[in-house]
C-alpha positions as CSV (number, residue, x, y, z in Angstrom):
1,M,-0.1,-0.4,0.1
2,R,1.7,3.5,-0.9
3,F,0.9,6.6,1.3
4,I,0.7,10.0,-0.2
5,S,2.4,12.2,2.2
6,V,0.9,15.8,2.7
7,S,1.3,18.3,5.6
8,S,-1.7,18.2,8.2
9,A,-2.0,22.2,7.1
10,S,-2.8,21.4,3.4
11,L,-6.1,19.4,5.1
12,R,-7.0,22.8,6.7
13,G,-10.7,23.1,5.6
14,C,-11.2,19.8,4.5
15,R,-14.7,17.9,5.0
16,V,-14.0,14.8,7.0
17,R,-16.3,12.3,9.2
18,I,-15.7,10.2,11.5
19,G,-16.7,6.9,12.6
20,R,-15.4,3.3,14.1
21,R,-14.0,0.5,11.6
22,A,-12.3,-2.6,12.7
23,G,-12.0,-1.2,16.5
24,F,-10.2,1.9,15.4
25,T,-11.2,5.2,15.4
26,Q,-11.2,6.7,11.5
27,A,-11.2,9.8,10.1
28,V,-12.0,9.9,6.0
29,T,-12.5,12.4,4.1
30,E,-15.6,12.7,1.3
31,M,-12.8,12.3,-1.3
32,G,-12.6,8.4,0.4
33,D,-9.2,9.9,2.0
34,L,-8.3,8.0,5.1
35,I,-6.5,10.9,6.9
36,L,-6.6,9.3,10.9
37,Q,-6.4,5.6,12.0
38,T,-6.4,5.5,15.6
39,P,-7.3,2.8,18.6
40,A,-8.0,6.0,20.6
41,S,-11.8,6.8,21.1
42,A,-13.5,9.7,19.0
43,A,-13.1,12.6,21.1
44,A,-9.8,12.2,20.7
45,A,-9.5,12.0,17.4
46,R,-11.9,15.1,17.1
47,N,-9.0,17.1,18.8
48,R,-6.9,15.8,16.5
49,L,-8.9,16.7,13.7
50,L,-10.0,20.1,14.6
51,R,-6.3,21.0,15.6
52,W,-5.3,20.2,12.0
53,G,-8.4,23.0,11.0
54,V,-10.1,20.0,9.3
55,T,-14.3,20.7,8.9
56,I,-15.9,17.8,10.8
57,V,-19.1,16.7,9.0
58,P,-21.6,14.3,10.2
59,G,-22.4,11.1,8.3
60,P,-21.2,7.6,8.0
61,L,-17.7,6.7,7.3
62,P,-17.0,7.0,3.3
63,I,-15.8,3.7,1.8
64,H,-11.8,4.7,2.1
65,R,-9.9,4.9,-1.5
66,R,-6.5,5.6,-0.7
67,T,-4.7,6.5,2.2
68,V,-2.9,9.6,3.5
69,A,-0.2,10.5,6.2
70,A,-0.5,13.6,7.5
71,G,2.9,14.4,8.8
72,T,5.9,16.9,8.0
73,D,9.0,15.3,5.5
74,F,11.2,14.4,8.7
75,Q,7.9,12.3,9.9
76,F,7.0,10.5,6.3
77,R,10.9,9.3,6.6
78,V,10.3,8.2,9.8
79,W,7.0,6.2,8.7
80,Q,8.3,4.6,5.2
81,A,11.8,3.4,7.2
82,T,9.1,1.4,10.0
83,R,6.5,0.0,7.2
84,G,10.0,-2.0,6.1
85,I,10.1,-3.5,9.3
86,P,8.7,-7.2,8.9
87,S,6.1,-8.2,11.0
88,G,7.0,-9.8,14.2
89,Q,10.2,-8.1,14.0
90,T,11.8,-4.9,16.2
91,R,13.8,-2.1,15.8
92,T,15.5,0.6,18.4
93,Y,14.6,4.0,17.9
94,G,18.4,4.1,17.4
95,E,18.8,1.6,14.7
96,L,15.9,3.5,12.8
97,A,17.2,6.7,13.7
98,Q,20.4,5.4,12.0
99,R,18.7,3.8,9.2
100,I,17.7,7.1,8.0
101,G,20.4,9.1,8.6
102,C,18.9,10.8,11.8
103,E,21.7,11.6,14.9
104,S,18.5,11.8,17.5
105,A,16.7,8.7,18.2
106,Q,14.5,10.8,20.7
107,A,13.3,12.5,16.9
108,V,12.3,9.8,15.8
109,G,10.3,8.6,18.9
110,G,8.3,11.7,18.5
111,A,8.1,11.2,14.8
112,L,5.9,7.5,15.7
113,G,4.1,9.5,18.7
114,A,2.8,11.9,15.6
115,N,1.6,8.4,13.8
116,P,-1.5,8.9,12.2
117,L,-2.0,5.6,10.9
118,A,-2.0,3.0,13.4
119,I,-1.6,-0.1,12.3
120,L,-1.0,0.4,9.0
121,I,2.3,2.2,10.2
122,P,3.8,-0.5,12.6
123,C,5.3,2.1,15.4
124,H,4.7,-0.6,17.9
125,R,7.6,-2.5,16.4
126,I,9.8,0.2,17.3
127,V,11.4,-0.6,21.1
128,S,13.9,1.1,23.4
129,A,17.4,0.0,23.9
130,S,16.3,-1.2,27.7
131,G,12.9,-3.0,26.5
132,L,10.1,-1.7,25.8
133,G,10.4,1.5,25.5
134,G,7.1,4.1,25.0
135,F,3.8,3.7,22.9
136,A,1.0,6.4,22.1
137,W,-1.9,3.8,22.8
138,G,-0.2,1.8,25.7
139,L,2.5,-0.4,26.5
140,R,0.0,-3.1,26.2
141,R,-1.8,-2.5,23.5
142,K,1.7,-2.1,21.9
143,Q,2.7,-5.6,24.1
144,A,-0.2,-7.4,22.4
145,W,0.4,-6.6,18.6
146,L,3.9,-7.7,18.9
147,A,2.7,-10.9,20.3
148,A,0.1,-11.4,18.1
149,E,2.3,-10.8,14.9
150,R,5.0,-13.2,16.7
151,R,1.9,-15.6,16.5
152,G,1.5,-14.6,12.9
153,V,-2.3,-14.3,13.7
154,A,-1.8,-10.4,13.0
């Protein structure tokens, strides 16, 4: 699946519908662009979308036709590198930073924390050198997703 990278500012004024699908809160534009998929609540997703300046409209989620990752060029580089990690495997923040030519594992962590597309950009596969590290949706979810991938059921 190819992602299209856009800045969140380019989504300003875009009309979006929010709903639940497959256990995730999703935001899909009226044109069918999936711009947000998160295990967070609809209220949390709504707040994030409002910060991006989108217009939230009522109605059912449209069919999603393509996936659009809203972020900076650096975030997009981190997310693309993360997508290259095979299911069930992990890399450290430092290894990922080194792979993309970045000197800061913390910067990589910040980019992963801004991931708008849970599971599609598998940031749960990035761990710290001394353990699991952080995860925007909770360490129990990170552990569960990694365990499911290792069992081949994800």
